C-alpha positions in Angstrom: 0.0 0.0 0.0 1.2 3.4 -0.8 0.0 6.6 0.9 0.2 10.2 0.0 -0.4 13.2 2.3 -2.1 15.3 -0.2 -3.4 18.8 -0.6 -5.4 19.0 -3.9 -4.8 22.8 -4.1 -1.0 22.3 -4.3 0.4 21.8 -7.8 3.3 19.7 -6.5 0.9 17.5 -4.6 -1.3 17.0 -7.7 1.8 16.2 -9.7 3.0 13.6 -7.1 -0.5 12.0 -7.1 -0.5 11.7 -10.9 3.0 10.1 -10.8 1.8 7.6 -8.2 -1.3 6.8 -10.2 1.0 5.8 -13.1 2.6 3.1 -11.0 -0.2 2.0 -8.5 -3.8 1.2 -8.6 -4.4 1.3 -4.9 -3.3 4.6 -3.3 -4.5 5.8 0.1 -5.0 9.5 -0.5 -5.0 11.4 2.8 -6.2 15.0 2.6 -4.4 16.0 5.7 -6.0 19.4 5.9 -9.4 17.7 6.2 -8.2 14.8 8.3 -5.3 16.1 10.4 -2.6 13.7 11.7 -2.4 13.1 15.4 0.9 13.7 17.3 1.5 9.9 17.3 0.9 9.6 13.6 3.2 12.6 12.9 5.9 11.2 15.1 5.8 7.9 13.2 5.9 9.8 9.9 9.0 11.7 11.0 10.6 8.3 11.9 9.7 7.0 8.5 11.2 10.1 6.9 14.3 10.0 9.0 14.1 13.7 9.6 13.6 16.0 12.6 10.2 17.8 12.9 11.7 21.1 11.7 12.5 19.5 8.3 8.8 18.9 7.8 7.6 22.4 8.6 6.7 24.9 5.8 8.6 28.0 6.9 7.0 30.2 4.3 3.5 29.9 5.9 2.4 32.9 7.8 1.6 30.6 10.8 5.3 29.8 11.1 6.1 33.3 12.2 2.9 33.9 14.0 3.5 30.9 16.2 7.2 31.8 16.8 8.3 28.5 15.2 11.5 30.2 14.0 12.7 29.8 17.7 15.6 27.3 17.4 15.1 26.3 21.1 11.7 24.7 20.5 11.6 21.0 21.2 10.6 18.3 18.7 7.4 17.8 20.7 6.5 21.5 20.5 7.1 21.5 16.7 4.9 18.4 16.3 2.2 19.9 18.4 2.3 23.0 16.2 1.9 20.9 13.1 -1.0 18.9 14.7 -2.8 22.2 15.5 -2.0 23.8 12.2 -1.7 21.0 9.5 -1.1 23.7 6.9 2.5 23.9 8.3 3.2 20.3 7.1 5.4 20.1 4.0 3.6 18.4 1.1 3.3 16.0 -0.5 4.6 13.2 1.7 4.6 9.7 0.2 4.7 6.6 2.5 5.5 3.1 1.3 5.9 0.5 4.0 8.1 1.8 6.7 9.8 4.4 4.5 8.6 7.9 3.5 9.8 10.8 1.4 8.8 14.4 1.0 7.8 14.7 -2.7 9.6 18.0 -3.3 11.1 17.8 -5.8 8.8 15.1 -7.3 12.0 13.2 -8.3 12.3 12.3 -4.6 9.4 10.0 -5.1 11.2 7.8 -7.6 13.7 6.8 -5.0 10.9 5.4 -2.9 9.2 3.6 -5.8 12.3 1.7 -6.9 
């Protein structure tokens, strides 16, 4: 099973979904803005990505500055809680296959997961 954390309003996310549809018939499309991830799910996702929470945060979103997330002293848990409360902060798209995941920016990152 392959999963994609998808935002249909994002061109890169739509591009990633189209690429996955070329390779897979059964894709679990998770519109994470409508169905936000829990802190546990986000923690697992970060483990699958092999990155710290800060690497998954969209720094160009206005909420990033408004919430003071540019503070380098914030803990992993604080950053995770911010993404749970404001899912718009989560980088997109994210593709999960088994116990591995990649951020689909650039879309070429997805190919490493598919092979």
